[in-house]
C-alpha positions in Angstrom: -74.3 -0.6 45.5 -72.8 2.6 43.8 -76.3 3.7 43.0 -77.3 3.3 46.6 -74.3 5.3 47.8 -75.2 8.1 45.3 -78.8 8.1 46.5 -77.6 8.3 50.1 -75.2 11.2 49.2 -78.0 13.1 47.5 -80.4 12.6 50.5 -77.7 13.7 53.0 -76.8 16.7 50.8 -80.4 17.8 50.6 -81.5 17.0 54.2 -78.2 17.6 56.0 -78.2 21.4 56.0 -81.9 21.5 57.1 -81.1 19.0 59.9 -78.1 21.1 61.0 -80.3 24.2 61.1 -82.9 22.3 63.2 -80.2 21.1 65.6 -78.6 24.5 65.8 -81.8 26.3 66.7 -84.0 26.0 63.6 -84.5 27.8 60.4 -84.9 31.6 60.7 -88.5 32.7 60.6 -88.4 35.1 57.7 -91.6 36.8 59.0 -90.0 37.4 62.4 -88.8 41.0 62.9 -85.8 39.7 64.8 -84.7 37.2 62.2 -85.2 39.6 59.3 -83.2 42.3 61.2 -80.5 39.7 61.7 -80.5 38.8 58.0 -80.3 42.4 56.9 -77.6 43.3 59.4 -75.2 40.7 58.1 -73.5 43.3 55.9 -73.3 47.1 56.3 -74.0 49.2 53.3 -77.2 49.6 51.4 -80.5 49.0 53.1 -83.6 47.1 51.8 -86.9 48.9 52.0 -89.8 46.5 52.6 -93.6 47.0 52.2 -95.3 48.3 55.3 -98.2 46.0 54.3 -98.1 43.1 51.9 -100.2 43.4 48.8 -103.4 41.3 48.9 -102.6 37.6 48.2 -98.8 37.8 48.8 -96.8 36.0 51.5 -93.7 37.1 53.3 -90.4 36.5 51.4 -88.7 33.2 51.8 -85.2 34.6 51.3 -83.1 37.7 51.4 -80.1 38.1 49.1 -77.1 40.5 49.2 -74.4 41.4 46.8 -71.2 42.5 48.5 -67.9 44.0 47.3 -64.5 42.7 48.1 -64.5 44.7 51.4 -67.7 42.9 52.5 -69.9 46.0 52.1 -73.3 45.5 50.6 -74.0 47.2 47.3 -77.2 45.4 46.5 -80.0 43.7 48.4 -83.1 41.9 47.3 -86.0 39.6 48.2 -88.7 37.8 46.4 -92.5 37.8 47.2 -94.7 34.9 46.1 -98.4 35.0 45.5 -100.2 32.8 48.0 -103.2 30.8 46.9 -106.8 32.0 46.8 -106.1 35.5 48.0 -103.7 36.3 45.1 -105.0 38.2 42.1 -105.4 36.2 38.9 -102.0 35.8 37.1 -100.2 37.3 40.1 -96.5 37.4 39.6 -93.6 36.3 41.7 -92.2 39.8 42.4 -88.6 40.8 43.1 -87.8 43.9 45.2 -84.2 45.0 44.8 -82.1 47.9 45.8 -78.6 48.8 44.7 -76.0 51.4 45.2 -75.5 54.0 42.5 -72.0 52.6 41.8 -73.0 48.9 42.0 -70.3 47.0 40.0 -72.6 44.4 38.4 -76.0 46.1 38.6 -77.8 43.4 40.6 -81.1 45.2 40.2 -81.3 45.4 36.4 -84.2 43.1 35.4 -84.2 41.5 31.9 -85.8 43.9 29.4 -88.7 41.4 28.8 -89.7 41.7 32.5 -92.2 44.4 33.6 -90.6 46.6 36.1 -90.9 49.9 38.0 -88.6 52.1 40.1 -89.3 53.8 43.4 -87.2 56.0 45.6 -87.3 55.4 49.4 -85.0 57.3 51.8 -82.9 58.3 48.8 -82.4 54.7 47.8 -83.5 53.5 44.4 -85.8 50.4 44.6 -86.4 48.3 41.5 -89.5 46.1 41.5 -90.1 43.6 38.7 -92.4 40.7 37.8 -90.1 37.7 37.7 -92.7 35.1 36.6 -94.8 35.6 34.6 -92.6 38.5 33.4 -95.4 40.5 31.9 -97.8 40.4 34.9 -99.2 43.6 36.3 -97.3 45.4 39.0 -100.3 47.7 39.9 -100.4 46.5 43.5 -96.7 47.3 43.9 -96.6 50.8 42.3 -98.1 52.6 45.3 -97.1 50.5 48.2 -95.7 52.3 51.2 -92.1 51.1 51.6 -89.9 51.6 54.6 -86.4 50.7 55.9 -87.8 50.9 59.5 -88.6 47.3 60.4 -90.8 48.5 63.3 -93.2 49.8 60.7 -93.5 46.6 58.7 -96.9 45.2 59.8 -96.4 41.6 58.4 -93.4 41.0 60.6 -94.1 39.6 64.1 
């Protein structure tokens, strides 16, 4: 009996939030311009530049993260792009795109030294892009992507 209760608790813990989101109007569509704008508007502060077009073989992000200070102001934002099946280059990496304020207290965009990374500047914001897994994968597709903070220019959003 205790094992059954534990199993029921685990199932409810895993399924409960998804069911609540469904009943409350569904999960946000993270390829929807409206839902992404709502995610990124949750905290004022630093903005997150996104690719105008996704590199070949990549899908839209499945989450957006934010680091906030004690006043609720964002000092770091990030998202993760996953390769998607057949269209992805061989050994394509899961890629993190992160931006942080100059005075970010815990440097949320500092990848581990073993991870291949590059920095870009967009609208006077430093963007750090790194290969999360595999950490030594090429970032060639990401080095020259057009990035923007204007969601109306992001072509993969609908």
